[in-house]
N, C-alpha and C positions, 0 to 999 in steps of 0.2 A: 558606362557613365553617361554617355551621350543619350542613350535610349531613355535613361532615367530622367534626364533633364527635359527631354521631349514629352515624356509621359506626364511629368509634373506640370509643364506648361499647358498641355492639352486638358488636364484635369482642372486647372485654374480657369481656363477659357470656358469649359463646360459649366462650372459652378457659377461663374459670372453670367453666362447666357441663361441658365435656369433661373437665377435671381431676377434678371430683367424680364423674363417671360412668366414669372409666377403670377398667379391671379388669386385674389381674395374673393370669396363668395360675396356678391353684391346684394344689398337689400334695397328696398324701395322706400324712399323718403317722400311722404305726401306733403305737398305745399299748397296752402290755401291763402286767400287774401288776409286771413287773420293769423297766419303763422307767426308773424312778429311785427313789431312796430316798424313802419317804413323808414328807410334811411335815405338821405339825400346824397347823391353821388354825381360828381362832375366827371363824366366819361372821358373827357379830353385828357385826363390825367392817367388813364389806364389803357391797356391794350384790349382789343376785341379778340378774345380767345376762341369763342365759338358762338355762332348765331345760326338759327334755323327759322325760316319763314315760308309761308305758302305764297307762291307766285304763279298765277295762272294754273291752278290745280296741281302744281308740282312743288316739292319741297326743295328749297334752295338753301344750301349750307355754306358758310364761309367762316373764316378765322384761322388762326394758327393751328388749332387742334381739330379741324373739321374731319380729318381722316380717322379719328379715334372715337368719335361719338356719332350717334344716330338719333334723330328726333322723329317721333310718331305723333301726328295730330289726329284727334278723333272728332268727327263732325256730328252735330246734332241739328238736323235740318240744314240750313245754310250757314250756320255758325260753327266755329271750331270751339268745342267745349273743353277739351283737355289736351295737354301736351306732355310727352314723356321723353326725357333725355336719357339715353342709355350709353354706357361705355362699351365699346366694341372689343376691347382687349388691347394689349400692347401698352404704349405710353399713355399716361393719364395726367390730367391737370392737377397741379399742386402749387402751393405758394401762398402768398398773402399780400394784399387782400384779394378776395374773390367775391364778385357780386352777380346775382342772377336778376335779370330784367324780364318781366312778363308784361307784354305791351299789347294794347289795342289801339290807342291813339284817338279814337272817335268818341270815347266815353270818359266819364269821370270816376276815378282818376285815370289819366291816360296810360299809366304804367305802374306796376308794383316792383319795388326793388328790395331784394333780400340779401343780407350779408350771409354768404354761404358758410362762413367760418363761425358764425354765432347764431344758428337758427334756434328760435324759440318755439319748440314744437308743441308746448302745452298752452300757449296763449296767456300765460300768467302775467300779472302786474304786481310787483316789478318783474321784468323779464327774467325767466329762468332758462338760460341758454343751455340746451341739452345736447346739441349736435353740431359737429364741425364736419362739413362735407369732405370726404376723402378722395374725391375725383373718380371713384369707381362705382359708388352707389347710384342707383337710378333715381332721378328727380322726376316726380309725377305731379303735375300742376293741374288743379281743377277748382271749380267754384268761382271763377273770375267772371265778372259781368253777367250774372245769370239772367237769362231771358231778354237781354237788351244789348248784347255785345259779343265779341269773339276775341280769342287770342290771335293776334296777327303775327307775332314772332316771340321767340324766347332767345335770350343771349346771355353769355357769361363774359364778364369783364374782369380784369385784374392784372397782376404782374407775375404771372406764373413763369417759372424758368423754362427756357427752351431746352430740348434734349441735349445732353452734354456730348460734344463731339468726341471727347476722349474715350467715352464708353463705346461708342460706335467704332472708333479706331481700334480699340482693343479687340472687339469682336471680329472686325475685318482682318486684323493681323493673324488671329487664330485660324481663320478660314484659309488665309494664304499659306500659313504653315502646313495645314493639312493637305492642301493641294500640292505643295512642294514635296512633302513626304511621299505622297502617292505617285508623283511624277518620277521621283528618284527610284522608287521600287519598280516602276514600270520599265525604266531604262535599264536597270540592273538585271531584270528578268529577261530582257531582250538579248542580252549579251551571252 
């Protein structure tokens, strides 16, 4: 009976671990200045979830989710022409609201702000919101300030939930149980 309980517990831990580590095949979402009508956002109301910028030829990333995303900037001459935010796997941003900021600062407009949960991919008027970012799809930004500017940084703001401690606690307790079983068998075999 005890072995059955341990087996059930380990099976539950494996299923939960597999669910946390499952990945969905990501697609690329192309974002241009005309992707949607711009929204006005007061960033002081939201958390900086992820930000990447070029600083002295190096990419500097910051924010709560910086360990789960990577940004690649593409240069054309001395200007950054494109930026691509990719999910690295593991935990991903979710929640509502979520805003993407593409910024230059030296040109007009100084930044573009997109509502990631209501992206208008076809540019229709009135807006036809076709896509809500799932946190795993790649965001590819291009066509900003052509021939007279560059993307200085990209950032995602919002109120995304922080990874739940209870989930991590459950995973940790499963690993501790496995270690305890192994230790018990080791001691039993020594006698």
